[in-house]
N, C-alpha and C positions, 0 to 999 in steps of 0.2 A: 503493500500500500504506500502510494506516494504522500507525502505531507501536502496538504491542501488540496488532496484529490476530490473531485466533485461528483455527486452521484444523484439519480432520482431519489433513491430511498436508502437510509442506513438502517439496518436491523441490529438490534443489540440483543444477544442471547441466542445460543443455537440449540436449545432445547426443541421439542416437537412444535411449539408456538412458533419460534423463529425459523426453523427449517421449513414449516409449511408455508409462512409468508414468503421465504425465499423461492420455493417453488412456484408459488402464485405469480411473484413479479417476473421470474423467469419466463414464465408462460405468457405474460403479458408484455414481454420484450422490453422491460426497464433495466436501466444501469443500476445496479445496488451492491452493496457490500454487507456481509454479516459478520459483525464482531463479537467475538466469544472470549470470555475473561479465562475460561479453562483451557487446557491443552487437548480438549477432547470434545465431541458433540454429545448431545443427549440431556444435559442439565440434570434433572432429577431421575433420569433413566440410566442406568448403569449396568453392564452385563459383565461379570467376572468369569473367565475361564480358568478351571483349576487342572483341567487336562486339556488335550487338544480338541476333544469334542464334548466335554462336559462343563456345563456353567451353572452360575447362580445369578438371578436377578435381584441385584442389591437395593434398586429402586423400584419405580412402578413397573407392573408386569402384566396386568390383566386387561381384557376387552370383554364386552359383552353385547347382547342384542341391543340395537339403537347406535352402537359406535360405528356408524356407516363410513365415516371417514378413515378410521384406523383399519377396518377390513379392506377398504378400497386401496390404501397405501400398501397393504401386505400384499395384496394381489397385483398391484402395479409393479411392485419389485421382486415379484416372484417368491414370496416368503410365506410360509404354510403357517396355519395356526392349528392347535389341538385342544381338545376339551380337558379342562381341570379335572383330575382323576377324584371321582366321588362314589364309585361302586363299593358297595358294602355299608357297614355300619360306622356311624359317628360316635364320639366318646364325650361324655361329660364328667369332669373331675371337679366335684363339689364337696367341700366339707370333708376332705380326705377319702371320699368314696367314688370309685370309678364305675360309671354305668355307660352301656352301650345301647343305642337306639337308632332305628330307621327313621328316613325322613328329615324334615327341617324342625320338628318340634321335640326338645329335649325332655327327658322323663323327670319333670319337676313335680313337687306336690300341686294338688289340683287347684287350689286357691291361687298360688304362685303363678301356675300355667294360665289360668284365666285372667289373672291381673295383667301379665306381660302381653297377652293376646289383645286385651281391651285397649292396651295403652299403644300397641302398634297401630291398630285400627284408627285410634284417636288421632294419632300424630299424623298418619297419612291423609286423614280428612281435614285436618287444620292446614297442612302443606299444601293442598289444592287451591287454598284462598290466597297464596301468596303472589305478588306481582313480581315476576323475575326480573323485569327491566328495571322496576323501581320498587324493591322490597320495603323500603321504608315508607312508602305510600300504600301498603297494603291494609286492608281492614284489620283492626287491634295491634298494628305495628308498634305503636308506643307500649301497649301492654306487654307484648311478648319481647320487645327488645329491652324492656326494664328488668326481665327475669333471665336467668340461666337455665339451661337445659336441665341442670340438677334440680332447680327449684320446680320446674315443671314435674319432673319425674316424682318428687316428693309429695306434690299434691295428688298426683294420679295413682301413685302405687303405694300403699300402706304395709304391704308385705315385703319383709326385707329381702326374702330370696328373690323375689320379683324385681326389686330395685337392682340387686346385685348383678342379675343376669341382663337386664336392660342396659345396665352401665357398661358391662363387657362389649354388648352389641354396639353401644354408642362409641366407645373408645376405639373399636375396631374400624368404624365408619369415619370418626373425625380425628382421630389420634391426638385427642386431648381430653382431659378430665371434663366431665359435663359441667362441672361447677364454674369452668373457666369461659363456656360458650354461650354466646348470646342465643335465647331460643329462637328468636327471629331468624338469625342466620342459620341456625340447624333447620328450621322449616324450609328456608331459601334452598339450601344445599340439598335437602331430601327432594323437594320438587324438581330440582334441575335434572335429576336422574329418574323422576317418575314417582317413586315411592321408597319406603324404608325396606320393605321386603326385597325389592330389585338390589339395593346397596348391599344387603346382607348375604343374598343367595349365590350358589354356584350356578346350578341349572336356571336358565333364563334370567340369570342374574350378572351383576357386574363382575364377578370372578369366574364367569363361564368358560373362557378361553385364554390360552396362552400363545405366545409367539414361538415358533420353532428357531433355535438358534439365539434366542433371548430378545428381550424388548428393545434392547439397544440396536440390534441388527437393521431394523427398519430405518432408525436414525442414521446409521452409518451409510446406508444406500441412499437416502436423502441428501446426506453431506457430499456423497460422491457425485451424485447428479449436480449439485452446486458447484463443485470443483473449486477454483481460485477464489470465488466469490466469498468464501468463508475465510477469515483471518483469526486464527487462535493467539491465546495469551495477550488478548488486547483489554485490558480493564479501562472501561469508560468511566472517566471521573467527572467530566463536566458536559453538559449540553446547554448550548446557548441559542436563543432565537432572535430573528428579526423578521421584517416583512418579507425578506426573500427566502428564509428557510431556516435551516439548523446548522450549527457548528458543532461537532463531536470531538472530544479530544480526551487525551490520556498520557500517560508517560511514554514520550517518544513518538506521538502520532496525532494527527489532527486532519479531520475531513469535513466537508460540507455537502448538503443535499437539499432538496426541495421538502422532504418529508423524513420522518424518523419513526421507526416502530420500536417501543421498548418491551421486549418480550422476556422479562425476568420478573420474579415474585416481587409484590409491592414493597416487602421489607428490605429486599436487595436494592430496589430502584431509589429508596430514600438515602442510599449511600452516595447518589449521584448529586452534585451541585446544579440546579436549573437556574438559568438566568433568561428571561424573568422568571420569578418563582411561580411554581404551581399554585392554582387556586387554594386558599386556605382550607375550604371543606374538603377538597379532593386530597391535599396533601395530608391533613390530619386523618383522614380515613385511611390513607396508605399507611402512616406511622401507627395507627391503632391496630393494624393487621397484625397477627403473630402466626409463627408457623408451628404445626403439630410436631409432637415428639414421638419418634417410633425407631425402634432398632429391629432390623430384620435378622433373625438368628438362623443359621443353616447348618444342619448336620447331616453329612454324607455316609451313606452305608454302602456295603457291595450290592445289596438288593433291596428292594421295598418290602421288607420281611413281614410287615403289618397287613399287608395285603393277603398272605397266606391264612391269616386269621380272620378273613373278611372284614377288615377294618379298612376305611378309606383315607385314615390319616387326619381327618377333620376332628379337631378337639376345641372345647370350650372349657377353659379352666380358670374362673375368677380369681382363685387365690394363688396362681401361679405368676412367675415372672414374665413367661410367655404365656399369655392368657387366651390366645387363639393360635391354633397350629393347622397347617395345611400340608397335604402331600404334594411336594414340588419336584417330583421325580421326572426325569426325561419322558419324552413322549412314548418311548419303547419300553420304559422301565428297565434300562440298563444299569442304573444306579437307584438306590433309594435316598430320596432326598426329604427330610423334614423341615419346614420352614416355620418358625414360630415367631410371631408379633409381641415383642415387648412394647407396651403403649403408655403414653402420658407419663405419670409420676414414675411407674416402673421402669420406663426407659431411661429415665434420667438417673435411677437408682443403678440400674445395671451398668450404665456407662461409667459409674465412680470406680469400678474394677478394671483390671488389666485384662488383655484378651485371654489369658491362661485362665483367670479366674471365672470369666465370663463363659467360657467353654464348659467349666465344671458345673456351674450354676445352671445353665441350660440343660446339660446333659442329664443332672440329676432330675430335673422336671421331666424330661423326656422318658426317663426311665419309669417315674411314678405313672406315666401315661400310657406307656407301650411295653413296659417289662425290661427284664435284664439285657435282651438283645440291643436295646437303644443304648446301651453303654459301649457298644463295639463300633463306634464311628471311625471312620477312616480320615475324615477331614472337617474342620470346623471354621466357619468365618462368620462375621457379622458386619453390619453396617449402620450407622446413624449419619444422617446429612446435618444435624443440629451444628456441628462445629465448622461447617463448610461456609466460608464467608459469602459465597455467591448464591447460596440457597437458604442457609439457617434453619432448615428444618424440612419435614416432611408430614403428611401428604402435600397440603396446600395451606394457604393463608386462611385463618379463621378470624372471626370477630368477636371480642368479649361484649358483654351486655352493655347497652347504651350509646354505642358509636355510631351504628347504622342511621338511627333516627336523630341524632344530634348533628350530624353533618349533611345528611339528605343529599349524598352524592353518589356517584358511580365511578368505579375503578376503570370503567371502559370509555368515559367520555374523552373525546380528543381535546388536547391542550394546545391550541394553534396549530403548529405544523407536526406536533407529537401525537402518535397513536399508540395505544396501549395493547398489549396482547398478553397471553399467558393464561394458564387454565383458571386462575382467580377472576379473570375478566369475563368468563364465559357464563352465559346463562342456560346453557345446556351442557350436562355432564361435567359440572364445576367441581374441580379437583382431580379430574382423570386426564389420561393422554387425549382421549377423545375431545375434551373440552378445550385443551391446549391447541390441537390442530384446527378446531373450528375458530379459536379466537385469533390465529395467525391469518387464516383465510379471510376473516371479517375485517381485520385491520387493513388488509390489502384492497378489498372492496371498498372501504371508506376513501383511500387515498385515490383509487380510480374514478370515483364518483366526484371526489373533489376536484379533479383535473378536467372533468368533462365541461 
């Protein structure tokens, strides 16, 4: 990149949002450059190979019905998908007792089961009333934004076991403690994907399919298609605007364009100095956003031994450090891989230990879930994005109570020549790779419409 180079569009961030924007600009015949702070593409998507053909997805990994753009990209680049393994019985480890069950309903005491079912139906009904474009303008927005998801749970479920199970589901969906999350934002997030059932389920749900070769494999193909338009290790520190366009700069580089697409998490975007300043309402909304906390913990075995016992590897374990577990084995079962989510406060506790200690903590939990064979792992790895300066957490930006209705702003509203992308700006499948892709393509449509 030449100093003072000029482009039609500059994109910041080579995650799915930025890459999708790049492909759309390429198709439109625009001159653009994509600046990525890291030395790789993918952002919150990261596939690690521990052998030549075996891998773990350390970041986002699932796609499901309705994720039309992700399935289309996989097809376009010749990458197959496969169904998340769910044949057999699921496990519930609750109060030290392990129970197996079929279907999606865990074997809870009747009153707890009825309470959870009633709460799920109620939250789905409330989510339908949310205005996805302007959640702060929804009916009862002030009321719902003034409370946390935990406050609502306390009102709806008097049964402690019911609240405990609902809390695990909420942490798995939002990657934060329910007490930290605006109930209004929780409802928005749920509606953006349809309903809570979709967010929790494998079959016909958000966890239905995985990407052969890893979720980053599509990113890599997209980046290859963009070629030299991507520049890595370019940390943008300043964005200045005037009537002619934008000037982007960082250590050792500077470039100008008619438009800019900022395709990074809001909490990361607030590290950039904007001149003139972003509107107070939008800036404060960006600053109030916080990332979830999650550690993905992987144990690799010679075979998926649990399948021989007709277990599908899916575990709900409210009292364990990894409270939700999936079978993450390769499509052909050539290795057995268990992936456990350590979420919210538990994730922060787990990361206080070094890697060797984390391995023993997670392994001990898997032994309680799957028996002595779970101690015979060949490889362990885990990943938290919380300490990464260009991400600051996963899965996505959340809002605490009171912020959405205080600022009455949208993360997606263009600011002069700046357009915002990233899954947090998407009204559909917010928090998912699908939302990211849609946001990048939406930002390009805004620019093309502006130029007409």
